[in-house]
C-alpha positions as a Markdown table, in Angstrom:
| # | Residue | x | y | z |
|---|---|---|---|---|
| 1 | Ile | -0.1 | 0.2 | 0.1 |
| 2 | Phe | 2.7 | 2.3 | 0.7 |
| 3 | Ser | 5.4 | 1.2 | -1.8 |
| 4 | Ser | 6.4 | 3.9 | -4.1 |
| 5 | Met | 6.7 | 1.1 | -6.6 |
| 6 | Pro | 3.3 | 0.4 | -7.9 |
| 7 | Phe | 3.5 | -3.2 | -9.1 |
| 8 | Ala | 5.0 | -4.3 | -5.7 |
| 9 | Val | 3.4 | -6.8 | -4.0 |
| 10 | Gly | 4.3 | -8.8 | -0.7 |
| 11 | Gln | 4.0 | -12.7 | -0.4 |
| 12 | Val | 5.1 | -15.4 | 1.4 |
| 13 | Gln | 8.4 | -16.1 | 0.6 |
| 14 | Asp | 9.4 | -20.2 | 0.8 |
| 15 | Ile | 12.9 | -19.6 | 1.9 |
| 16 | Gly | 11.8 | -17.9 | 4.7 |
| 17 | Leu | 9.3 | -20.7 | 6.1 |
| 18 | Ile | 12.9 | -23.0 | 5.7 |
| 19 | Phe | 14.3 | -21.2 | 8.3 |
| 20 | Leu | 10.9 | -20.8 | 10.5 |
| 21 | Ser | 10.6 | -24.4 | 10.6 |
| 22 | Lys | 13.8 | -24.7 | 11.6 |
| 23 | Ile | 13.4 | -22.3 | 14.7 |
| 24 | Ala | 10.1 | -24.1 | 15.5 |
| 25 | Arg | 11.5 | -27.4 | 15.7 |
| 26 | Glu | 15.1 | -26.4 | 18.0 |
| 27 | Val | 12.3 | -24.5 | 20.3 |
| 28 | Phe | 9.6 | -27.2 | 20.7 |
| 29 | Asp | 12.8 | -29.7 | 20.9 |
| 30 | Lys | 14.3 | -27.4 | 23.8 |
| 31 | Ala | 11.1 | -26.7 | 25.7 |
| 32 | Thr | 9.7 | -30.1 | 25.7 |
| 33 | Ala | 13.2 | -31.2 | 27.1 |
| 34 | Ser | 13.1 | -28.7 | 29.6 |
| 35 | Gly | 9.5 | -30.5 | 30.6 |
| 36 | Ser | 7.4 | -28.3 | 29.3 |
| 37 | Thr | 4.1 | -29.6 | 28.4 |
| 38 | Cys | 3.2 | -29.7 | 24.6 |
| 39 | Glu | 0.7 | -26.9 | 24.6 |
| 40 | Glu | 3.6 | -24.3 | 26.6 |
| 41 | Ala | 5.8 | -25.7 | 23.7 |
| 42 | Leu | 3.6 | -25.0 | 21.1 |
| 43 | Ala | 2.8 | -21.5 | 22.7 |
| 44 | Thr | 6.6 | -20.8 | 22.7 |
| 45 | Val | 7.0 | -21.9 | 19.2 |
| 46 | Leu | 4.5 | -19.3 | 18.2 |
| 47 | Ile | 6.0 | -16.5 | 20.0 |
| 48 | Ala | 9.4 | -17.4 | 18.7 |
| 49 | Cys | 8.2 | -17.6 | 15.1 |
| 50 | Ala | 6.0 | -14.0 | 15.3 |
| 51 | Ala | 9.5 | -12.7 | 17.0 |
| 52 | Ala | 11.5 | -13.6 | 14.5 |
| 53 | Thr | 9.1 | -12.5 | 11.8 |
| 54 | Gly | 8.5 | -9.4 | 13.3 |
| 55 | Ile | 12.5 | -8.8 | 13.5 |
| 56 | Thr | 13.0 | -9.9 | 10.1 |
| 57 | Gly | 10.0 | -7.6 | 8.8 |
| 58 | Ile | 11.5 | -4.7 | 10.6 |
| 59 | Gly | 15.3 | -5.3 | 9.4 |
| 60 | Val | 14.3 | -5.6 | 5.6 |
| 61 | Trp | 12.1 | -2.1 | 6.7 |
| 62 | Leu | 15.1 | -0.5 | 7.4 |
| 63 | Val | 17.4 | -2.1 | 4.7 |
| 64 | Gly | 14.6 | -0.2 | 2.3 |
| 65 | Arg | 14.1 | 3.1 | 4.7 |
| 66 | Leu | 17.9 | 3.4 | 5.0 |
| 67 | Lys | 18.4 | 2.9 | 1.4 |
| 68 | Leu | 20.8 | -0.1 | 1.8 |
| 69 | Ser | 19.9 | -2.3 | -0.6 |
| 70 | Met | 22.9 | -1.1 | -2.9 |
| 71 | Tyr | 25.4 | -2.6 | -0.6 |
| 72 | Val | 23.5 | -6.6 | -1.2 |
| 73 | Gln | 25.1 | -6.4 | -4.4 |
| 74 | Leu | 28.5 | -6.6 | -3.1 |
| 75 | Leu | 27.9 | -10.0 | -1.5 |
| 76 | Pro | 30.1 | -12.6 | -3.3 |
| 77 | Leu | 28.4 | -15.0 | -6.0 |
| 78 | Pro | 29.5 | -17.8 | -3.8 |
| 79 | Val | 27.8 | -16.6 | -0.9 |
| 80 | Ile | 24.8 | -16.5 | -3.0 |
| 81 | Gly | 25.3 | -19.6 | -4.8 |
| 82 | Gly | 26.1 | -21.0 | -1.1 |
| 83 | Tyr | 22.9 | -20.1 | 0.1 |
| 84 | Leu | 20.8 | -21.2 | -2.9 |
| 85 | Gly | 22.7 | -24.8 | -2.6 |
| 86 | Tyr | 21.6 | -24.9 | 0.9 |
| 87 | Ile | 17.8 | -24.0 | -0.1 |
| 88 | Gly | 17.9 | -26.6 | -2.9 |
| 89 | Tyr | 19.2 | -29.3 | -0.2 |
| 90 | Phe | 16.8 | -28.2 | 2.4 |
| 91 | Cys | 14.0 | -28.9 | -0.2 |
| 92 | Leu | 15.4 | -32.0 | -1.5 |
| 93 | Ala | 15.6 | -33.1 | 2.0 |
| 94 | Ala | 12.0 | -31.9 | 2.8 |
| 95 | Gly | 10.7 | -34.0 | -0.1 |
| 96 | Ala | 12.5 | -37.3 | 0.8 |
| 97 | Ser | 11.3 | -36.9 | 4.5 |
| 98 | Leu | 7.4 | -35.9 | 3.3 |
| 99 | Gly | 7.6 | -38.8 | 0.7 |
| 100 | Thr | 8.9 | -41.4 | 2.9 |
| 101 | Gly | 8.4 | -40.3 | 6.6 |
| 102 | Leu | 11.7 | -41.1 | 7.5 |
| 103 | Thr | 13.7 | -37.9 | 9.4 |
| 104 | Ile | 16.6 | -36.4 | 7.5 |
| 105 | Glu | 18.5 | -34.1 | 10.0 |
| 106 | Gly | 21.8 | -34.4 | 8.4 |
| 107 | Phe | 24.2 | -35.7 | 6.1 |
| 108 | Gly | 24.6 | -39.0 | 8.1 |
| 109 | Thr | 21.1 | -39.6 | 8.2 |
| 110 | Trp | 20.7 | -40.3 | 4.4 |
| 111 | Arg | 21.6 | -43.8 | 5.2 |
| 112 | Gln | 18.8 | -44.8 | 6.0 |
| 113 | Phe | 18.0 | -45.2 | 1.8 |
| 114 | Cys | 20.4 | -47.6 | 1.6 |
| 115 | Val | 18.7 | -50.4 | 2.1 |
| 116 | Leu | 16.5 | -52.9 | -0.4 |
| 117 | Asp | 13.1 | -51.9 | 1.2 |
| 118 | Ala | 10.3 | -52.4 | -1.4 |
| 119 | Ile | 8.1 | -50.3 | 0.5 |
| 120 | Leu | 10.6 | -47.1 | 0.9 |
| 121 | Trp | 11.7 | -47.3 | -2.6 |
| 122 | Ser | 8.0 | -47.5 | -3.9 |
| 123 | Lys | 7.4 | -44.4 | -1.5 |
| 124 | Leu | 10.2 | -42.5 | -3.2 |
| 125 | Val | 9.7 | -43.7 | -6.8 |
| 126 | Leu | 5.9 | -42.2 | -6.2 |
| 127 | Ser | 7.4 | -39.4 | -4.8 |
| 128 | Leu | 9.6 | -38.5 | -7.8 |
| 129 | Ala | 6.4 | -39.4 | -10.6 |
| 130 | Phe | 4.6 | -36.9 | -8.7 |
| 131 | Ala | 7.3 | -34.4 | -8.9 |
| 132 | Phe | 7.7 | -34.8 | -12.3 |
| 133 | Leu | 4.1 | -34.5 | -12.6 |
| 134 | Leu | 4.1 | -31.1 | -10.8 |
| 135 | Phe | 7.0 | -29.5 | -12.8 |
| 136 | Phe | 5.0 | -31.0 | -16.2 |
| 137 | Ile | 1.7 | -29.5 | -15.5 |
| 138 | Ser | 3.1 | -26.2 | -14.0 |
| 139 | Tyr | 5.3 | -25.4 | -17.2 |
| 140 | Lys | 3.0 | -27.2 | -19.9 |
| 141 | Val | -0.4 | -27.1 | -19.1 |
| 142 | Lys | -1.9 | -23.4 | -19.5 |
| 143 | His | -5.1 | -24.1 | -18.0 |
| 144 | Val | -5.9 | -22.1 | -14.4 |
| 145 | Ala | -7.2 | -25.4 | -13.0 |
| 146 | Ala | -4.8 | -28.1 | -13.7 |
| 147 | Leu | -2.2 | -27.5 | -11.3 |
| 148 | Pro | -5.1 | -27.4 | -8.2 |
| 149 | Ser | -6.9 | -30.2 | -9.4 |
| 150 | Val | -3.8 | -32.2 | -9.0 |
| 151 | Leu | -2.8 | -31.2 | -5.9 |
| 152 | Ile | -6.3 | -31.8 | -4.6 |
| 153 | Ala | -6.2 | -35.0 | -6.5 |
| 154 | Met | -2.4 | -36.0 | -4.8 |
| 155 | Pro | -3.9 | -37.4 | -1.1 |
| 156 | Leu | -6.8 | -39.8 | -2.8 |
């Protein structure tokens, strides 16, 4: 509403959600380990996520208000590449975890996929098939209802 650029639109970014999920997991684990109930841990997680989101918003607003965005261009390309590589790895790990039900918390936990388990591998193949289907539909099918229809039909 207050932007000097009439075409600027704010939206939720998946990259920020990756960090919020990590914050939520860490706060919940520490709260429950210290003896808090699940309800107390959930309240603590919600407050931590709200605080992190607020602090990030204030930081982004300050960068814009003080016109410091030109300094972002000074970040070295390997730093940007490493950040984007981490995001890609996290998305891969989250997808494999969601598709199989296994927990992936580091490079060492990928070993749990190195077993000859037909159910595990069928889940992985099915997850990859759905990923390719979503990719194909999002780029090749131009109908507005194509992607939402597939997303709704997937759990069936």
